[in-house]
N, C-alpha and C positions, 0 to 999 in steps of 0.2 A: 377530553384532552389526553387521557391515558391511552385511549385506543389509538389515537394518531401517533403517539410516541412509540407504542408497541409495534404498530405496523411499519413505522419508519425504521426502527431497530431491526425488525425482521427483514426488511428490504435490503438494508446494509449488509446484514449477515449473508443473505442469499447472493448478493453481488460479490462479496468477498470469496465465498465458496466457489463461485463460477468463474473466477479470474484465472485465465490460462494464458501462458505465453506461447504463441505459435512457434512451432519448431523446436521448442526447448525440451519437450517430453519424449523425444525420439522421432524417428521417421525423417523429418526434414531438418538436416543439420548443415545446410549450405552456409559456408562462411565460418563454421565452427572448426577450430583446430584442436580437437581432442578435449581434454578436461578443462582447459582454460579458454574456451571459445566465447564468442560474443553472446550467443544465446544463453550460455550459463551465467554470464555476467548480468544480463538483463533479467533473467529469472531471479537471480539473487537480489538485485536491487528492488524488483517488484515485490518479492517476498518480504523484504525488510520494510518496505513501505506499507504493506498490508499489516504487518505486525505492529508497526508504529502507530498506524491508524486505530487498530484495535486497542492498543494500550491507552491511547488518547481517549477513546470512547469509554473505556473502563474507568479512567480517572474522572471523566466528566460525570459518569453515573455515580461514582463514589462521592463526588462533591455534592450532587443532588441529594444523595442519601445521608450526607453528613459524615462519611467515613474517610474522605480525602481532603487535603488542604488545597487552598487556591494555588499555592506554589507548585504542588504536584500536577495540577491541571494545566497550568501555564507551561510548565516544563515539557509535559508530554505532548501538548498541542503544538508547541514550537518544534519539537523533534519530528512530529508528523508532517508539519509544514515544510521543513527542510528536506525530508525524504521525498515528498511530492514534488518539490522544486527540482530535485535531482532527476527524478523520472522525466519531468517535462523537459529539462535541459538535454537529456539523452535523446528523447524523442525528437527534439528540434534539430539536434546534430545529425541524426539518422535521416530525417527528411531533407536537411540541407545537403547531405552527401548524395542522395538520390537525385536532387535537382541539378 
């Protein structure tokens, strides 16, 4: 069971490291109007979502090891869920705009 948990944690870490927002790191900045462009906003939201997910995972691991309270876990998981819902809402709006 420990091996499955370790491999799952490693998979999440690798996925988070590989997360890139197309066009946000340079090169393709179509639609971006300088410092406050759409790509910058999306990159910021995705970055906060990843950070929130990592905090949630740390709190969950803390609860497993007995160093975090259930309240901390529920709070961090709720924050991660709200962040993910924000990203999904933005994605849906972008897809709707293209349609």
